[in-house]
C-alpha positions in Angstrom: 22.6 -118.4 44.9 25.4 -120.5 43.4 29.0 -119.6 43.0 28.3 -119.3 39.3 25.5 -116.8 39.9 27.7 -114.7 42.2 30.5 -114.5 39.7 28.2 -113.5 36.8 26.5 -110.9 39.0 29.9 -109.3 39.8 30.7 -109.3 36.1 27.4 -107.6 35.2 28.0 -104.9 37.9 31.5 -104.3 36.7 30.2 -103.8 33.1 27.2 -101.8 34.0 28.7 -98.4 32.9 30.5 -99.8 29.8 28.8 -98.9 26.5 27.5 -101.8 24.4 29.7 -102.7 21.5 27.8 -104.2 18.6 30.9 -104.7 16.4 31.0 -108.3 15.2 33.6 -110.4 17.0 35.6 -111.0 13.8 35.9 -107.3 13.1 36.4 -106.0 16.7 40.2 -106.3 16.5 42.6 -105.7 13.7 44.6 -108.9 13.0 47.6 -107.7 11.1 50.0 -110.4 12.3 52.2 -112.4 10.0 50.5 -115.4 8.4 53.8 -117.2 8.0 57.4 -116.5 8.9 59.7 -116.2 6.0 59.3 -116.6 2.3 59.7 -120.3 1.4 59.2 -122.3 -1.7 56.9 -125.4 -1.7 60.0 -127.6 -1.4 61.4 -125.6 1.5 58.1 -125.7 3.3 58.0 -129.5 3.0 61.6 -129.7 4.2 60.7 -127.6 7.2 57.8 -129.9 8.1 60.1 -132.9 7.9 62.8 -131.1 10.0 60.3 -130.1 12.7 58.6 -133.5 12.8 62.0 -135.2 13.3 62.8 -132.6 16.0 59.7 -133.9 17.9 61.1 -137.4 17.5 58.7 -138.5 14.8 60.2 -140.8 12.2 59.9 -139.2 8.7 59.8 -141.1 5.5 59.5 -139.9 1.9 58.2 -141.7 -1.2 56.1 -141.2 -4.3 52.6 -142.5 -4.8 53.8 -145.7 -6.6 56.0 -146.6 -3.6 53.6 -145.9 -0.8 52.2 -149.4 -0.4 55.7 -150.8 -0.2 56.8 -148.1 2.2 53.9 -148.9 4.6 54.4 -152.6 4.3 58.1 -152.1 5.2 57.3 -150.0 8.2 54.8 -152.6 9.5 57.3 -155.4 8.9 60.1 -153.5 10.7 57.8 -152.9 13.6 56.8 -156.6 13.7 53.2 -155.7 13.5 50.7 -158.6 13.2 47.6 -156.4 13.1 46.7 -152.9 12.0 43.6 -150.7 12.5 42.2 -149.4 9.2 39.8 -146.4 8.9 36.8 -147.2 6.7 37.7 -144.6 4.1 41.4 -145.4 3.8 42.6 -146.2 0.3 43.0 -150.0 0.3 45.8 -149.7 -2.2 48.0 -148.3 0.6 47.9 -151.7 2.3 48.1 -153.8 -0.8 51.7 -154.9 -0.3 51.2 -156.3 3.2 49.4 -159.4 4.6 49.1 -158.0 8.1 45.7 -158.6 9.6 43.5 -155.6 9.0 41.1 -154.6 11.9 38.3 -152.2 10.8 37.5 -149.1 12.7 34.2 -150.1 14.4 31.9 -148.0 16.5 31.7 -150.8 19.1 35.4 -151.5 19.4 36.6 -151.1 23.0 39.9 -149.7 24.3 40.9 -153.1 25.4 40.4 -154.5 21.9 42.3 -151.6 20.4 45.1 -152.1 22.8 45.7 -155.6 21.3 46.3 -154.1 17.9 49.9 -153.4 17.0 49.6 -150.4 14.6 47.2 -148.0 12.9 47.5 -146.4 9.5 45.7 -143.1 8.7 45.7 -140.1 6.4 45.5 -136.6 7.8 43.6 -133.4 7.3 46.5 -131.0 7.1 50.2 -130.7 8.1 51.7 -127.5 9.5 55.4 -127.0 8.7 56.3 -124.2 11.2 55.1 -126.3 14.2 55.7 -129.8 12.9 52.1 -130.6 13.5 49.8 -133.2 11.9 46.1 -132.5 12.3 43.4 -135.2 12.1 39.7 -134.3 11.8 38.1 -137.7 12.0 37.5 -137.9 8.3 36.8 -141.3 6.6 40.5 -141.9 5.9 41.4 -141.0 9.5 38.8 -142.8 11.5 37.7 -142.2 15.1 40.0 -140.4 17.4 40.5 -143.4 19.7 42.1 -145.5 17.0 45.0 -143.0 16.8 45.4 -142.8 20.6 45.3 -146.5 21.8 47.6 -148.5 19.5 51.3 -147.9 20.2 52.3 -147.3 16.6 50.8 -144.8 14.3 51.7 -144.4 10.6 50.3 -141.2 9.2 50.4 -140.4 5.5 50.7 -136.8 4.4 50.0 -135.9 0.7 52.8 -133.5 -0.5 52.4 -130.7 -1.2 48.6 -130.6 -1.2 48.1 -131.1 2.5 51.2 -129.1 3.7 50.8 -125.5 4.8 53.4 -123.1 6.4 51.6 -121.8 9.5 48.8 -122.4 12.0 46.6 -119.6 10.5 46.8 -121.3 7.1 46.1 -124.6 8.7 43.0 -123.3 10.5 41.5 -122.1 7.2 41.4 -125.7 6.0 39.8 -127.1 9.2 36.2 -127.3 10.4 36.1 -126.3 14.1 32.9 -128.4 14.5 34.9 -131.6 13.8 36.9 -133.6 16.3 40.3 -132.2 15.7 43.4 -134.0 17.0 46.7 -132.0 16.8 49.8 -134.2 16.9 53.3 -132.8 17.2 55.5 -135.9 17.5 54.8 -139.1 19.5 52.9 -138.8 22.8 55.3 -137.7 25.5 55.5 -136.1 28.9 58.1 -135.2 31.5 58.0 -135.3 35.3 59.4 -132.8 37.7 62.9 -134.2 37.2 62.5 -133.8 33.4 62.6 -137.5 32.7 60.8 -137.9 29.4 58.3 -140.7 29.1 56.7 -141.5 25.7 53.4 -143.2 25.0 51.5 -141.8 28.0 48.7 -140.0 26.1 48.9 -141.8 22.7 51.2 -143.8 20.4 54.8 -144.2 21.6 55.9 -144.2 18.0 54.8 -141.9 15.2 55.9 -142.5 11.7 55.0 -139.9 9.1 55.1 -140.7 5.4 55.4 -137.7 3.1 54.0 -139.0 -0.2 54.4 -137.0 -3.4 52.5 -137.4 -6.7 49.2 -139.2 -7.3 
């Protein structure tokens, strides 16, 4: 008998005299918790998102739809990027103002190849204001998870206000749990036992979020 079998046998013995509960899981417990904290307008919710993103050391930029291409081009130029990974479904107009070499998101691309690329530009699935979190779900305009983990510079575009919600419960309602979800709260960072912060360990060292309104 394996350790797994032993543990399960003990669980079954412990539950032997417990009546069976056929209540569906989603009805078994009352969930009367707050769905969001505070009563904010749309503008205040977006401001809170920007504030919390910045608190996590993400760089936040704002523009309208007409200025998005120029904003992305400026960020790539300021970074000195010579190449950028592009998801297959990304709106090509977003990169119309830059002549940086575009590297397509390919199934057969290796980590070593992606490590040679300077930046990546993606959209997102949803942005959560209260936690300053950007969520990617691997959609066509976001690409495979690895393209947002290997390059050292990630530019993520958030459509305002359509993709911004106040809280995690509201964000979960928009997400498909069967998809490969990546939750991002600021650039990748960790701290050792002496609390020395090191960025870029698990993903991009620099995260730039563009909040684009209109269009």
